[in-house]
BAKOLFI-850217 format. One record per residue (C-alpha): chain; x, y, z. Coordinates in steps of 0.1 Angstrom, whole numbers, plus 5000, padded with zeros to 4 digits. Layout:
! residues N
<site mol="A" X="X" Y="Y" Z="Z"/>
...
***
This chain:
! residues 360
<site mol="A" X="4619" Y="4667" Z="4921"/>
<site mol="A" X="4652" Y="4687" Z="4913"/>
<site mol="A" X="4648" Y="4724" Z="4917"/>
<site mol="A" X="4610" Y="4723" Z="4915"/>
<site mol="A" X="4581" Y="4717" Z="4939"/>
<site mol="A" X="4550" Y="4697" Z="4933"/>
<site mol="A" X="4535" Y="4722" Z="4910"/>
<site mol="A" X="4566" Y="4727" Z="4889"/>
<site mol="A" X="4575" Y="4761" Z="4903"/>
<site mol="A" X="4611" Y="4769" Z="4908"/>
<site mol="A" X="4623" Y="4766" Z="4944"/>
<site mol="A" X="4626" Y="4801" Z="4960"/>
<site mol="A" X="4659" Y="4814" Z="4971"/>
<site mol="A" X="4662" Y="4833" Z="5004"/>
<site mol="A" X="4686" Y="4860" Z="5016"/>
<site mol="A" X="4693" Y="4837" Z="5046"/>
<site mol="A" X="4703" Y="4809" Z="5022"/>
<site mol="A" X="4728" Y="4833" Z="5005"/>
<site mol="A" X="4743" Y="4843" Z="5039"/>
<site mol="A" X="4745" Y="4807" Z="5050"/>
<site mol="A" X="4764" Y="4797" Z="5018"/>
<site mol="A" X="4788" Y="4826" Z="5021"/>
<site mol="A" X="4796" Y="4817" Z="5057"/>
<site mol="A" X="4817" Y="4790" Z="5041"/>
<site mol="A" X="4838" Y="4814" Z="5021"/>
<site mol="A" X="4869" Y="4826" Z="5040"/>
<site mol="A" X="4890" Y="4857" Z="5036"/>
<site mol="A" X="4925" Y="4842" Z="5028"/>
<site mol="A" X="4943" Y="4869" Z="5049"/>
<site mol="A" X="4920" Y="4872" Z="5079"/>
<site mol="A" X="4910" Y="4835" Z="5081"/>
<site mol="A" X="4874" Y="4843" Z="5089"/>
<site mol="A" X="4842" Y="4840" Z="5068"/>
<site mol="A" X="4830" Y="4869" Z="5047"/>
<site mol="A" X="4797" Y="4873" Z="5065"/>
<site mol="A" X="4812" Y="4876" Z="5099"/>
<site mol="A" X="4836" Y="4901" Z="5086"/>
<site mol="A" X="4807" Y="4922" Z="5072"/>
<site mol="A" X="4821" Y="4919" Z="5037"/>
<site mol="A" X="4788" Y="4907" Z="5022"/>
<site mol="A" X="4763" Y="4935" Z="5019"/>
<site mol="A" X="4731" Y="4945" Z="5001"/>
<site mol="A" X="4720" Y="4909" Z="4992"/>
<site mol="A" X="4690" Y="4910" Z="4970"/>
<site mol="A" X="4670" Y="4881" Z="4956"/>
<site mol="A" X="4646" Y="4882" Z="4927"/>
<site mol="A" X="4634" Y="4847" Z="4916"/>
<site mol="A" X="4666" Y="4828" Z="4908"/>
<site mol="A" X="4686" Y="4860" Z="4904"/>
<site mol="A" X="4709" Y="4871" Z="4933"/>
<site mol="A" X="4729" Y="4903" Z="4935"/>
<site mol="A" X="4752" Y="4914" Z="4963"/>
<site mol="A" X="4781" Y="4936" Z="4972"/>
<site mol="A" X="4815" Y="4922" Z="4981"/>
<site mol="A" X="4832" Y="4949" Z="5002"/>
<site mol="A" X="4869" Y="4942" Z="5005"/>
<site mol="A" X="4892" Y="4957" Z="5032"/>
<site mol="A" X="4914" Y="4974" Z="5005"/>
<site mol="A" X="4909" Y="4982" Z="4968"/>
<site mol="A" X="4944" Y="4969" Z="4962"/>
<site mol="A" X="4935" Y="4934" Z="4975"/>
<site mol="A" X="4958" Y="4909" Z="4958"/>
<site mol="A" X="4931" Y="4882" Z="4960"/>
<site mol="A" X="4903" Y="4903" Z="4946"/>
<site mol="A" X="4896" Y="4881" Z="4915"/>
<site mol="A" X="4898" Y="4849" Z="4935"/>
<site mol="A" X="4874" Y="4861" Z="4962"/>
<site mol="A" X="4848" Y="4873" Z="4937"/>
<site mol="A" X="4850" Y="4839" Z="4920"/>
<site mol="A" X="4846" Y="4821" Z="4953"/>
<site mol="A" X="4815" Y="4841" Z="4962"/>
<site mol="A" X="4799" Y="4835" Z="4928"/>
<site mol="A" X="4807" Y="4798" Z="4930"/>
<site mol="A" X="4792" Y="4795" Z="4965"/>
<site mol="A" X="4760" Y="4814" Z="4956"/>
<site mol="A" X="4755" Y="4795" Z="4923"/>
<site mol="A" X="4756" Y="4762" Z="4942"/>
<site mol="A" X="4724" Y="4772" Z="4961"/>
<site mol="A" X="4694" Y="4753" Z="4947"/>
<site mol="A" X="4672" Y="4776" Z="4926"/>
<site mol="A" X="4699" Y="4802" Z="4918"/>
<site mol="A" X="4701" Y="4809" Z="4881"/>
<site mol="A" X="4723" Y="4840" Z="4880"/>
<site mol="A" X="4746" Y="4858" Z="4903"/>
<site mol="A" X="4758" Y="4895" Z="4901"/>
<site mol="A" X="4786" Y="4905" Z="4925"/>
<site mol="A" X="4796" Y="4942" Z="4928"/>
<site mol="A" X="4831" Y="4945" Z="4942"/>
<site mol="A" X="4841" Y="4976" Z="4962"/>
<site mol="A" X="4863" Y="4984" Z="4992"/>
<site mol="A" X="4860" Y="4999" Z="5026"/>
<site mol="A" X="4895" Y="5006" Z="5040"/>
<site mol="A" X="4897" Y="5002" Z="5077"/>
<site mol="A" X="4920" Y="5021" Z="5100"/>
<site mol="A" X="4947" Y="5001" Z="5118"/>
<site mol="A" X="4946" Y="5003" Z="5155"/>
<site mol="A" X="4974" Y="5023" Z="5171"/>
<site mol="A" X="4992" Y="5001" Z="5197"/>
<site mol="A" X="5007" Y="5031" Z="5214"/>
<site mol="A" X="4988" Y="5059" Z="5232"/>
<site mol="A" X="4994" Y="5096" Z="5230"/>
<site mol="A" X="5004" Y="5098" Z="5194"/>
<site mol="A" X="4986" Y="5126" Z="5175"/>
<site mol="A" X="4963" Y="5114" Z="5148"/>
<site mol="A" X="4959" Y="5131" Z="5114"/>
<site mol="A" X="4922" Y="5140" Z="5108"/>
<site mol="A" X="4907" Y="5121" Z="5078"/>
<site mol="A" X="4937" Y="5098" Z="5074"/>
<site mol="A" X="4929" Y="5062" Z="5080"/>
<site mol="A" X="4964" Y="5046" Z="5077"/>
<site mol="A" X="4999" Y="5061" Z="5077"/>
<site mol="A" X="5023" Y="5038" Z="5058"/>
<site mol="A" X="5060" Y="5045" Z="5061"/>
<site mol="A" X="5085" Y="5035" Z="5035"/>
<site mol="A" X="5120" Y="5032" Z="5050"/>
<site mol="A" X="5155" Y="5018" Z="5044"/>
<site mol="A" X="5184" Y="5011" Z="5066"/>
<site mol="A" X="5208" Y="5029" Z="5043"/>
<site mol="A" X="5207" Y="5053" Z="5013"/>
<site mol="A" X="5210" Y="5044" Z="4976"/>
<site mol="A" X="5186" Y="5015" Z="4976"/>
<site mol="A" X="5158" Y="5032" Z="4956"/>
<site mol="A" X="5135" Y="5039" Z="4986"/>
<site mol="A" X="5120" Y="5071" Z="4971"/>
<site mol="A" X="5114" Y="5054" Z="4938"/>
<site mol="A" X="5096" Y="5026" Z="4955"/>
<site mol="A" X="5076" Y="5051" Z="4977"/>
<site mol="A" X="5063" Y="5069" Z="4947"/>
<site mol="A" X="5054" Y="5038" Z="4927"/>
<site mol="A" X="5038" Y="5021" Z="4957"/>
<site mol="A" X="5017" Y="5052" Z="4963"/>
<site mol="A" X="5007" Y="5054" Z="4927"/>
<site mol="A" X="4999" Y="5017" Z="4926"/>
<site mol="A" X="4975" Y="5021" Z="4956"/>
<site mol="A" X="4959" Y="5051" Z="4939"/>
<site mol="A" X="4955" Y="5032" Z="4906"/>
<site mol="A" X="4937" Y="5005" Z="4925"/>
<site mol="A" X="4911" Y="5030" Z="4936"/>
<site mol="A" X="4924" Y="5041" Z="4970"/>
<site mol="A" X="4925" Y="5077" Z="4982"/>
<site mol="A" X="4963" Y="5083" Z="4986"/>
<site mol="A" X="4985" Y="5110" Z="4999"/>
<site mol="A" X="5023" Y="5111" Z="4996"/>
<site mol="A" X="5046" Y="5130" Z="5020"/>
<site mol="A" X="5083" Y="5134" Z="5011"/>
<site mol="A" X="5099" Y="5134" Z="5045"/>
<site mol="A" X="5134" Y="5128" Z="5031"/>
<site mol="A" X="5144" Y="5163" Z="5043"/>
<site mol="A" X="5180" Y="5163" Z="5031"/>
<site mol="A" X="5174" Y="5146" Z="4997"/>
<site mol="A" X="5138" Y="5153" Z="4986"/>
<site mol="A" X="5134" Y="5136" Z="4952"/>
<site mol="A" X="5096" Y="5132" Z="4950"/>
<site mol="A" X="5092" Y="5165" Z="4931"/>
<site mol="A" X="5115" Y="5151" Z="4904"/>
<site mol="A" X="5099" Y="5117" Z="4904"/>
<site mol="A" X="5064" Y="5132" Z="4899"/>
<site mol="A" X="5073" Y="5161" Z="4876"/>
<site mol="A" X="5064" Y="5186" Z="4903"/>
<site mol="A" X="5098" Y="5205" Z="4905"/>
<site mol="A" X="5081" Y="5238" Z="4897"/>
<site mol="A" X="5054" Y="5235" Z="4923"/>
<site mol="A" X="5054" Y="5260" Z="4951"/>
<site mol="A" X="5037" Y="5254" Z="4984"/>
<site mol="A" X="5003" Y="5271" Z="4988"/>
<site mol="A" X="4983" Y="5277" Z="5020"/>
<site mol="A" X="4948" Y="5282" Z="5031"/>
<site mol="A" X="4934" Y="5290" Z="5065"/>
<site mol="A" X="4969" Y="5285" Z="5080"/>
<site mol="A" X="4972" Y="5250" Z="5065"/>
<site mol="A" X="4993" Y="5237" Z="5036"/>
<site mol="A" X="4975" Y="5228" Z="5004"/>
<site mol="A" X="4991" Y="5196" Z="4989"/>
<site mol="A" X="5000" Y="5194" Z="4952"/>
<site mol="A" X="4979" Y="5170" Z="4930"/>
<site mol="A" X="4995" Y="5143" Z="4909"/>
<site mol="A" X="4974" Y="5116" Z="4893"/>
<site mol="A" X="4947" Y="5120" Z="4919"/>
<site mol="A" X="4973" Y="5118" Z="4948"/>
<site mol="A" X="4979" Y="5146" Z="4972"/>
<site mol="A" X="5016" Y="5153" Z="4975"/>
<site mol="A" X="5037" Y="5174" Z="4999"/>
<site mol="A" X="5075" Y="5177" Z="4999"/>
<site mol="A" X="5101" Y="5200" Z="5014"/>
<site mol="A" X="5114" Y="5202" Z="4979"/>
<site mol="A" X="5085" Y="5226" Z="4971"/>
<site mol="A" X="5101" Y="5251" Z="4994"/>
<site mol="A" X="5136" Y="5250" Z="4980"/>
<site mol="A" X="5155" Y="5258" Z="4949"/>
<site mol="A" X="5167" Y="5227" Z="4931"/>
<site mol="A" X="5203" Y="5231" Z="4941"/>
<site mol="A" X="5198" Y="5244" Z="4976"/>
<site mol="A" X="5209" Y="5222" Z="5005"/>
<site mol="A" X="5189" Y="5219" Z="5037"/>
<site mol="A" X="5212" Y="5230" Z="5065"/>
<site mol="A" X="5189" Y="5225" Z="5095"/>
<site mol="A" X="5194" Y="5211" Z="5130"/>
<site mol="A" X="5172" Y="5184" Z="5145"/>
<site mol="A" X="5146" Y="5207" Z="5162"/>
<site mol="A" X="5140" Y="5226" Z="5129"/>
<site mol="A" X="5136" Y="5194" Z="5110"/>
<site mol="A" X="5110" Y="5180" Z="5134"/>
<site mol="A" X="5091" Y="5213" Z="5134"/>
<site mol="A" X="5089" Y="5212" Z="5096"/>
<site mol="A" X="5079" Y="5175" Z="5095"/>
<site mol="A" X="5052" Y="5181" Z="5121"/>
<site mol="A" X="5038" Y="5210" Z="5100"/>
<site mol="A" X="5038" Y="5188" Z="5069"/>
<site mol="A" X="5020" Y="5160" Z="5086"/>
<site mol="A" X="4995" Y="5178" Z="5109"/>
<site mol="A" X="4994" Y="5212" Z="5092"/>
<site mol="A" X="4984" Y="5199" Z="5057"/>
<site mol="A" X="4948" Y="5197" Z="5044"/>
<site mol="A" X="4951" Y="5161" Z="5034"/>
<site mol="A" X="4914" Y="5155" Z="5033"/>
<site mol="A" X="4900" Y="5120" Z="5035"/>
<site mol="A" X="4927" Y="5095" Z="5027"/>
<site mol="A" X="4929" Y="5057" Z="5029"/>
<site mol="A" X="4967" Y="5058" Z="5029"/>
<site mol="A" X="4992" Y="5085" Z="5036"/>
<site mol="A" X="5025" Y="5071" Z="5023"/>
<site mol="A" X="5056" Y="5087" Z="5040"/>
<site mol="A" X="5089" Y="5085" Z="5023"/>
<site mol="A" X="5112" Y="5085" Z="5053"/>
<site mol="A" X="5149" Y="5095" Z="5052"/>
<site mol="A" X="5173" Y="5066" Z="5050"/>
<site mol="A" X="5188" Y="5051" Z="5081"/>
<site mol="A" X="5177" Y="5050" Z="5117"/>
<site mol="A" X="5184" Y="5084" Z="5131"/>
<site mol="A" X="5167" Y="5110" Z="5151"/>
<site mol="A" X="5143" Y="5122" Z="5124"/>
<site mol="A" X="5129" Y="5087" Z="5118"/>
<site mol="A" X="5126" Y="5079" Z="5154"/>
<site mol="A" X="5109" Y="5111" Z="5164"/>
<site mol="A" X="5086" Y="5109" Z="5134"/>
<site mol="A" X="5072" Y="5075" Z="5143"/>
<site mol="A" X="5070" Y="5084" Z="5180"/>
<site mol="A" X="5048" Y="5114" Z="5173"/>
<site mol="A" X="5027" Y="5100" Z="5145"/>
<site mol="A" X="5005" Y="5068" Z="5146"/>
<site mol="A" X="5023" Y="5050" Z="5118"/>
<site mol="A" X="5002" Y="5019" Z="5110"/>
<site mol="A" X="5029" Y="4999" Z="5093"/>
<site mol="A" X="5063" Y="5002" Z="5076"/>
<site mol="A" X="5078" Y="4988" Z="5043"/>
<site mol="A" X="5115" Y="4983" Z="5043"/>
<site mol="A" X="5134" Y="4987" Z="5010"/>
<site mol="A" X="5167" Y="4970" Z="5004"/>
<site mol="A" X="5190" Y="4956" Z="4978"/>
<site mol="A" X="5206" Y="4921" Z="4978"/>
<site mol="A" X="5240" Y="4931" Z="4991"/>
<site mol="A" X="5250" Y="4919" Z="5025"/>
<site mol="A" X="5258" Y="4955" Z="5037"/>
<site mol="A" X="5222" Y="4966" Z="5028"/>
<site mol="A" X="5207" Y="4935" Z="5045"/>
<site mol="A" X="5226" Y="4943" Z="5078"/>
<site mol="A" X="5210" Y="4977" Z="5078"/>
<site mol="A" X="5176" Y="4961" Z="5072"/>
<site mol="A" X="5179" Y="4944" Z="5105"/>
<site mol="A" X="5187" Y="4977" Z="5122"/>
<site mol="A" X="5156" Y="4994" Z="5106"/>
<site mol="A" X="5134" Y="4965" Z="5117"/>
<site mol="A" X="5146" Y="4967" Z="5152"/>
<site mol="A" X="5140" Y="5005" Z="5153"/>
<site mol="A" X="5104" Y="5001" Z="5142"/>
<site mol="A" X="5098" Y="4972" Z="5167"/>
<site mol="A" X="5110" Y="4994" Z="5196"/>
<site mol="A" X="5085" Y="5021" Z="5188"/>
<site mol="A" X="5056" Y="4997" Z="5182"/>
<site mol="A" X="5053" Y="5000" Z="5144"/>
<site mol="A" X="5045" Y="4967" Z="5126"/>
<site mol="A" X="5067" Y="4957" Z="5096"/>
<site mol="A" X="5044" Y="4950" Z="5066"/>
<site mol="A" X="5072" Y="4935" Z="5046"/>
<site mol="A" X="5105" Y="4939" Z="5028"/>
<site mol="A" X="5110" Y="4947" Z="4991"/>
<site mol="A" X="5143" Y="4937" Z="4974"/>
<site mol="A" X="5150" Y="4964" Z="4948"/>
<site mol="A" X="5176" Y="4960" Z="4921"/>
<site mol="A" X="5172" Y="4923" Z="4926"/>
<site mol="A" X="5187" Y="4915" Z="4892"/>
<site mol="A" X="5194" Y="4933" Z="4860"/>
<site mol="A" X="5171" Y="4927" Z="4831"/>
<site mol="A" X="5188" Y="4932" Z="4798"/>
<site mol="A" X="5165" Y="4953" Z="4774"/>
<site mol="A" X="5180" Y="4935" Z="4744"/>
<site mol="A" X="5183" Y="4898" Z="4751"/>
<site mol="A" X="5160" Y="4898" Z="4782"/>
<site mol="A" X="5187" Y="4880" Z="4800"/>
<site mol="A" X="5190" Y="4882" Z="4838"/>
<site mol="A" X="5222" Y="4891" Z="4856"/>
<site mol="A" X="5223" Y="4891" Z="4894"/>
<site mol="A" X="5247" Y="4920" Z="4898"/>
<site mol="A" X="5243" Y="4926" Z="4935"/>
<site mol="A" X="5238" Y="4889" Z="4945"/>
<site mol="A" X="5204" Y="4874" Z="4950"/>
<site mol="A" X="5180" Y="4860" Z="4975"/>
<site mol="A" X="5194" Y="4878" Z="5006"/>
<site mol="A" X="5163" Y="4898" Z="5014"/>
<site mol="A" X="5140" Y="4867" Z="5012"/>
<site mol="A" X="5163" Y="4847" Z="5034"/>
<site mol="A" X="5165" Y="4876" Z="5059"/>
<site mol="A" X="5127" Y="4877" Z="5060"/>
<site mol="A" X="5125" Y="4840" Z="5066"/>
<site mol="A" X="5149" Y="4843" Z="5095"/>
<site mol="A" X="5132" Y="4873" Z="5110"/>
<site mol="A" X="5096" Y="4861" Z="5104"/>
<site mol="A" X="5088" Y="4890" Z="5081"/>
<site mol="A" X="5067" Y="4890" Z="5049"/>
<site mol="A" X="5088" Y="4891" Z="5017"/>
<site mol="A" X="5071" Y="4915" Z="4993"/>
<site mol="A" X="5090" Y="4905" Z="4963"/>
<site mol="A" X="5119" Y="4913" Z="4939"/>
<site mol="A" X="5120" Y="4944" Z="4918"/>
<site mol="A" X="5144" Y="4941" Z="4888"/>
<site mol="A" X="5168" Y="4968" Z="4877"/>
<site mol="A" X="5154" Y="4979" Z="4844"/>
<site mol="A" X="5164" Y="5007" Z="4820"/>
<site mol="A" X="5127" Y="5016" Z="4819"/>
<site mol="A" X="5126" Y="5022" Z="4856"/>
<site mol="A" X="5155" Y="5047" Z="4853"/>
<site mol="A" X="5139" Y="5064" Z="4823"/>
<site mol="A" X="5106" Y="5067" Z="4840"/>
<site mol="A" X="5122" Y="5083" Z="4871"/>
<site mol="A" X="5142" Y="5108" Z="4850"/>
<site mol="A" X="5110" Y="5117" Z="4831"/>
<site mol="A" X="5090" Y="5122" Z="4863"/>
<site mol="A" X="5064" Y="5096" Z="4853"/>
<site mol="A" X="5061" Y="5067" Z="4877"/>
<site mol="A" X="5069" Y="5034" Z="4861"/>
<site mol="A" X="5036" Y="5018" Z="4872"/>
<site mol="A" X="5018" Y="5044" Z="4851"/>
<site mol="A" X="5043" Y="5047" Z="4822"/>
<site mol="A" X="5049" Y="5009" Z="4817"/>
<site mol="A" X="5024" Y="4991" Z="4839"/>
<site mol="A" X="5031" Y="4957" Z="4822"/>
<site mol="A" X="5069" Y="4959" Z="4827"/>
<site mol="A" X="5084" Y="4933" Z="4851"/>
<site mol="A" X="5094" Y="4960" Z="4876"/>
<site mol="A" X="5060" Y="4977" Z="4875"/>
<site mol="A" X="5042" Y="4944" Z="4881"/>
<site mol="A" X="5066" Y="4935" Z="4909"/>
<site mol="A" X="5060" Y="4969" Z="4926"/>
<site mol="A" X="5022" Y="4966" Z="4921"/>
<site mol="A" X="5022" Y="4932" Z="4937"/>
<site mol="A" X="5043" Y="4945" Z="4966"/>
<site mol="A" X="5019" Y="4974" Z="4972"/>
<site mol="A" X="4989" Y="4950" Z="4972"/>
<site mol="A" X="5006" Y="4926" Z="4996"/>
<site mol="A" X="5015" Y="4955" Z="5020"/>
<site mol="A" X="4979" Y="4968" Z="5018"/>
<site mol="A" X="4966" Y="4933" Z="5026"/>
<site mol="A" X="4989" Y="4931" Z="5056"/>
<site mol="A" X="4977" Y="4965" Z="5068"/>
<site mol="A" X="4941" Y="4953" Z="5064"/>
<site mol="A" X="4948" Y="4924" Z="5087"/>
<site mol="A" X="4961" Y="4948" Z="5113"/>
<site mol="A" X="4929" Y="4968" Z="5110"/>
<site mol="A" X="4908" Y="4938" Z="5116"/>
<site mol="A" X="4926" Y="4924" Z="5146"/>
***
């Protein structure tokens, strides 16, 4: 009889049949089916036509295309279905805070720290490009430059002339490409050093985090100072940081400091989302040859030994330096360049890891 009954009419398709079929489709990160995870919504059936919403846990999902294809394939396999329309969106979930007593930031679902065990590894460049990657994917993103002694975000985003503004006793963030941005650099002249003791630093950071009108954000990316000192420790103790990304270079010295940074976050209950190896190799702009100036593979091996997620290798490219000097993030200026693709992939992988934490 095929798809037809005794009178030749097409077999009807039910919403229950669609849900039943999609219970066989698993989220690759969470390991549970899409229906149980409430990622399948607004199923509608009209004859043989089926429409539904696939609601991901992050707009930066690295498996977005594969998951949409899997949903379409599962629904098309239902007898009587002639056409499938899948609308993909995202509903970012807030990660649970494993510690009690930390003051939340109203409207902010997830605070994502970007850290490094030592300076000079390109942490701020990675912070800016990760934040922009998440925003380009459709997330609502804020960026806080907490690198008090060396604020570089104003330069990296062409915001050097911006001055902090206030409203109702709260700081108003700057706007850059749809992102909300705050930096201590907005308070200083370009060549003025910050000569503050610890208590003053912490008071300023607390004001930036809790005294800013961030609005509704999926992710607040915090560019931490390098190292594992008092500022970093106090910041993560007073703020519910959902997860941290560690930036390093391939040298042994930098990798030793990665381990220290990881241990610091573990002690204060902040999950490590993964490690990015920046300056992984030099990519010649002329011959496209690859030179592993600082060694290679150390970060991936460190992740393997420590049970961490390796977020990938970002090559050292002239374009990355040029973009930073121009104040235009590479992921916007040259999105198809190898470094931009690597950063975008790292941002997606970190967002996926954060989504897993929000679903546990």
